[in-house]
Backbone as ProteinMPNN parsed JSONL, in Angstrom:
{"seq_chain_A": "MGLGVGIFLIAVGAVLAFAVHLSSAGGVDLHTVGYILMAVGALGVLLSLIFWSSWMGPGGHRPHQYEP", "coords_chain_A": {"N_chain_A": [[-18.702, 12.318, 34.864], [-19.444, 10.713, 37.77], [-20.937, 7.867, 39.434], [-21.72, 8.587, 42.031], [-21.953, 11.402, 41.865], [-24.035, 11.61, 40.047], [-26.177, 10.474, 41.51], [-26.273, 12.324, 43.571], [-27.052, 14.639, 42.145], [-29.602, 13.839, 41.34], [-30.871, 13.69, 43.833], [-30.703, 16.381, 44.768], [-32.119, 17.634, 42.74], [-34.643, 16.443, 43.11], [-35.352, 17.484, 45.592], [-35.543, 20.217, 44.951], [-37.592, 20.091, 43.024], [-39.814, 18.91, 44.304], [-39.954, 19.574, 47.053], [-39.482, 22.262, 47.575], [-41.314, 25.183, 47.936], [-41.575, 27.561, 46.463], [-42.657, 29.84, 44.003], [-41.068, 31.182, 42.132], [-37.658, 32.17, 42.034], [-36.038, 34.955, 41.811], [-36.768, 35.136, 39.114], [-36.287, 32.606, 38.144], [-37.557, 29.435, 37.634], [-37.764, 27.184, 40.092], [-38.759, 24.6, 40.218], [-38.592, 23.669, 37.589], [-35.815, 23.736, 37.262], [-35.171, 21.767, 39.112], [-36.292, 19.473, 37.887], [-34.697, 19.372, 35.609], [-32.157, 18.935, 36.759], [-32.618, 16.404, 37.886], [-32.984, 14.9, 35.553], [-30.47, 15.158, 34.284], [-28.861, 13.978, 36.249], [-29.93, 11.361, 36.253], [-29.252, 10.573, 33.665], [-26.466, 10.641, 33.915], [-26.061, 8.604, 35.85], [-27.041, 6.418, 34.425], [-25.239, 6.32, 32.226], [-22.896, 5.856, 33.655], [-23.382, 3.285, 34.638], [-23.604, 1.867, 32.26], [-21.038, 2.073, 31.147], [-19.509, 0.907, 33.118], [-18.111, -1.556, 33.136], [-16.075, -1.104, 31.31], [-14.608, 0.785, 32.631], [-13.61, -0.639, 34.654], [-14.482, -0.5, 37.264], [-14.742, -0.556, 40.932], [-12.277, -2.538, 42.436], [-11.764, -4.02, 40.204], [-9.715, -5.792, 37.845], [-7.177, -5.929, 35.388], [-6.296, -8.326, 33.001], [-3.0, -9.643, 32.726], [-0.879, -8.955, 30.024], [1.157, -10.94, 28.338], [4.149, -10.765, 26.626], [5.766, -12.499, 24.06]], "CA_chain_A": [[-19.572, 12.315, 36.014], [-19.491, 9.384, 38.347], [-22.189, 7.37, 39.987], [-22.07, 9.387, 43.208], [-22.385, 12.732, 41.437], [-25.354, 11.441, 39.452], [-27.145, 10.278, 42.59], [-26.373, 13.616, 44.262], [-27.861, 15.533, 41.315], [-30.994, 13.383, 41.423], [-31.389, 14.068, 45.152], [-30.88, 17.841, 44.813], [-33.219, 17.939, 41.836], [-35.905, 16.033, 43.733], [-35.671, 18.468, 46.636], [-36.015, 21.444, 44.299], [-38.833, 19.87, 42.282], [-40.947, 18.458, 45.101], [-40.006, 20.041, 48.436], [-39.412, 23.72, 47.647], [-42.64, 25.708, 47.606], [-41.505, 28.911, 45.917], [-43.048, 29.834, 42.593], [-39.873, 31.544, 41.377], [-36.64, 32.858, 42.825], [-35.277, 35.819, 40.912], [-37.125, 34.864, 37.737], [-35.936, 31.229, 37.777], [-38.507, 28.468, 38.167], [-36.974, 26.157, 40.775], [-39.293, 23.271, 39.888], [-38.001, 23.286, 36.312], [-34.402, 23.448, 37.53], [-35.15, 20.468, 39.779], [-36.521, 18.421, 36.895], [-33.505, 19.31, 34.754], [-31.095, 18.277, 37.533], [-32.935, 14.976, 37.988], [-32.739, 14.281, 34.247], [-29.023, 15.085, 34.072], [-28.366, 12.971, 37.177], [-30.328, 10.031, 35.781], [-28.418, 10.278, 32.502], [-25.128, 10.336, 34.423], [-26.09, 7.277, 36.478], [-27.21, 5.438, 33.362], [-23.977, 6.202, 31.499], [-21.923, 5.222, 34.548], [-23.657, 1.854, 34.696], [-23.325, 1.279, 30.955], [-19.599, 2.004, 30.928], [-18.866, 0.419, 34.342], [-17.163, -2.636, 32.854], [-14.891, -0.585, 30.622], [-13.811, 1.527, 33.608], [-13.181, -1.682, 35.58], [-15.16, -0.388, 38.549], [-13.896, -0.801, 42.087], [-11.817, -3.909, 42.618], [-11.544, -4.701, 38.943], [-8.324, -5.956, 37.458], [-6.967, -6.238, 33.977], [-5.382, -9.463, 32.845], [-1.663, -9.299, 32.245], [-0.601, -9.352, 28.66], [2.539, -11.389, 28.26], [4.714, -10.701, 25.281], [6.761, -13.579, 23.889]], "C_chain_A": [[-19.663, 10.888, 36.515], [-20.861, 9.037, 38.887], [-22.648, 8.225, 41.173], [-22.579, 10.77, 42.85], [-23.777, 12.651, 40.817], [-26.442, 11.278, 40.502], [-27.352, 11.571, 43.362], [-27.247, 14.585, 43.462], [-29.331, 15.131, 41.329], [-31.615, 13.823, 42.742], [-31.649, 15.572, 45.239], [-32.036, 18.248, 43.906], [-34.571, 17.576, 42.424], [-36.312, 17.006, 44.832], [-36.206, 19.747, 46.0], [-37.37, 21.249, 43.618], [-40.027, 19.601, 43.197], [-41.053, 19.09, 46.49], [-39.97, 21.557, 48.573], [-40.734, 24.282, 47.149], [-42.586, 27.183, 47.224], [-41.891, 28.85, 44.449], [-41.872, 30.22, 41.699], [-38.923, 32.279, 42.305], [-35.789, 33.673, 41.86], [-35.558, 35.542, 39.441], [-36.797, 33.463, 37.262], [-36.944, 30.29, 38.427], [-37.734, 27.291, 38.762], [-37.484, 24.746, 40.495], [-38.7, 22.768, 38.573], [-36.526, 22.953, 36.472], [-34.266, 22.09, 38.201], [-35.347, 19.321, 38.813], [-35.321, 18.261, 35.969], [-32.364, 18.608, 35.485], [-31.363, 16.784, 37.683], [-32.67, 14.258, 36.672], [-31.248, 14.125, 33.978], [-28.406, 14.039, 34.998], [-28.703, 11.565, 36.74], [-29.508, 9.623, 34.561], [-26.995, 9.919, 32.933], [-25.043, 8.97, 35.068], [-26.19, 6.198, 35.414], [-25.906, 5.235, 32.587], [-22.894, 5.552, 32.359], [-22.131, 3.717, 34.61], [-23.363, 1.168, 33.369], [-21.826, 1.07, 30.761], [-18.833, 1.463, 32.128], [-17.813, -0.639, 34.034], [-15.932, -2.124, 32.125], [-14.014, 0.229, 31.563], [-13.243, 0.603, 34.678], [-13.772, -1.538, 36.973], [-14.22, -0.605, 39.726], [-13.518, -2.279, 42.191], [-11.577, -4.671, 41.333], [-10.077, -4.824, 38.628], [-8.26, -6.293, 35.984], [-6.012, -7.412, 33.879], [-4.044, -8.996, 32.287], [-1.495, -9.792, 30.813], [0.885, -9.686, 28.574], [3.006, -11.346, 26.818], [5.784, -11.788, 25.156], [8.158, -13.048, 23.64]], "O_chain_A": [[-19.933, 9.967, 35.745], [-21.808, 9.818, 38.801], [-23.831, 8.543, 41.294], [-23.53, 11.261, 43.459], [-24.606, 13.532, 41.041], [-27.51, 11.88, 40.392], [-28.472, 11.884, 43.765], [-28.09, 15.276, 44.036], [-30.21, 15.993, 41.33], [-32.758, 14.278, 42.769], [-32.698, 15.992, 45.728], [-32.839, 19.108, 44.266], [-35.541, 18.315, 42.256], [-37.494, 17.315, 44.981], [-37.207, 20.298, 46.457], [-38.206, 22.153, 43.637], [-41.142, 20.024, 42.891], [-42.148, 19.137, 47.051], [-40.391, 22.085, 49.601], [-41.217, 23.91, 46.079], [-43.454, 27.962, 47.617], [-41.504, 27.926, 43.735], [-41.698, 29.646, 40.624], [-39.352, 32.935, 43.254], [-34.92, 33.131, 41.177], [-34.668, 35.7, 38.605], [-37.005, 33.151, 36.09], [-37.159, 30.347, 39.638], [-37.127, 26.503, 38.037], [-36.705, 23.793, 40.534], [-38.347, 21.595, 38.45], [-36.039, 21.989, 35.88], [-33.343, 21.337, 37.891], [-34.655, 18.306, 38.9], [-34.969, 17.144, 35.589], [-31.675, 17.774, 34.897], [-30.433, 15.98, 37.615], [-32.184, 13.128, 36.671], [-30.808, 13.08, 33.499], [-27.523, 13.291, 34.581], [-27.867, 10.667, 36.839], [-29.113, 8.464, 34.434], [-26.39, 9.001, 32.38], [-24.069, 8.247, 34.864], [-25.504, 5.179, 35.49], [-25.515, 4.098, 32.321], [-22.071, 4.788, 31.854], [-21.164, 2.956, 34.631], [-22.921, 0.019, 33.348], [-21.393, 0.025, 30.275], [-17.605, 1.555, 32.151], [-16.729, -0.616, 34.618], [-14.843, -2.668, 32.309], [-12.811, 0.358, 31.332], [-12.464, 1.045, 35.523], [-13.56, -2.422, 37.803], [-13.024, -0.816, 39.53], [-14.369, -3.156, 42.043], [-11.223, -5.849, 41.368], [-9.273, -4.025, 39.107], [-9.188, -6.871, 35.418], [-5.023, -7.473, 34.609], [-3.978, -8.07, 31.479], [-1.914, -10.892, 30.454], [1.745, -8.818, 28.72], [2.33, -11.835, 25.912], [6.608, -11.962, 26.054], [9.095, -13.829, 23.478]]}, "name": "protein", "num_of_chains": 1, "seq": "MGLGVGIFLIAVGAVLAFAVHLSSAGGVDLHTVGYILMAVGALGVLLSLIFWSSWMGPGGHRPHQYEP"}
């Protein structure tokens, strides 16, 4: 999961948790689903930022390894 997907999940989760005013839709509590999506999105963003340097991020370069 990348940074963009994590931010998208946080946004969708926030809409479901705070902006939707239905108590349940087909037996599913949308507020709980929203909180779960926000948690998964936040975890994805956090992991993306932690491992950003190992993935080299945009514009990153690896030094050339010269063999003698």
